[in-house]
N, C-alpha and C positions, 0 to 999 in steps of 0.2 A: 534210288538210282538217278543220277543226273542225266538228263537228255536234252539235247538241242537239235531241233529238226527244222531245217531250212526248206523253203518252198518258193515257187514263183519264178524260177529261172526259165529260160527258153531262148528261142531264136527271134531276133528283132532286127529291123533294118536300121542303118545309121540315122540318127535323129529321132529315133523312137524312144519309148519309155517302157519301163518294167518296174514292178513293185515286188521286192523280196520280203518274205516273212520268216521269222525264226521263233518257233514255239518252244518255250523252256519249261522244264519240270524237274522236280527232285531237289530243289533248293529254294530259299526264300528270295525269289526273283526281285522283289522291290528293293532289296538291300544292296544290290550289286550293279555296278556299271557293266555295260555290255558293248560289244564291238562287232563290226563287220571287217573281214579281211578278204583278200582275193589273191589268187595265184594263177598266173598265166603260164602256158607251156614254156619250159625252159627258164622261167624267172622265179625269183624268191617270192615268198608270200609277203604281201604288204598290207599295211593298215589302210582301210578305206574310210572308216568313220567310227567314232565312239560316242557313247552317251552316258551321262552320269545316272545314278540310281533314281534321282528325282527329275530327270530330263532338263535340269537347269543348264548343264554344260554339255556342249557338243563340240567335237573336233572332227576335222576332215583332212584327208590327204590332199596335197596340192593339186593333184591331177583331177580331182572330182569336185573341188570347191565350186559352188555356184550351180552345180548340176545335180548333185545327189543330196538327199535329205534323210537323216536318220531320225527315227522316233520310236517311242515305246508306249505300250499300254500295260500298266502294272495290274490292271484288273483282269487282263487276258494272258498275262505272263508271256508277252510277245513283243519282239522288236521288229521294226520295219526298215527297209531301205528303199526309198523312192528314187529311181534313177531316170533322169530326163536327159534329153539331148545326147543320147548314147553314141559312142564312137567305136570304131572297129577295135581300137586299143583297149576298150573296156572288156573285151572278151576274156573270160577267166572263169575259174570255179570260185564261187563266193562262199565264204565260211562265216558262220556265226561263232562268237567266242564269249564265254561268260563263266564265272565260277571256276576259272582255270581249266575249262573244258572247251573242246572244239566240236562243232557239228560235223556232219559228213560232207556238207557242201551242196551247192546247186549250180549247175552249169548255166552261164550266160554267154550267148554267142551273138555278136553284132556283125551282121554281114548283109550285103545286098545280093 
């Protein structure tokens, strides 16, 4: 059974940082690219960042370039999203995606 479980969300002030994690199971994690998406209230789900199976290739949405970093640990079957210099507009539910599956999401709220 494929599972993607996000964690690390929460409430943070503008300018702060958070690190999200997504633990994967039920498939050969090291063979698949993985991604983070987010969905804000009233908006469509958008790609935040993606990473290739071997971590050699990463891509980012324009709104997060230079502030967010995606990484993965193939020994732990986990991907990460380091989010720095957070802005109010980063507030959203953040979803992990891999093996054509979605996690349930973790809420990130940026507010003073």
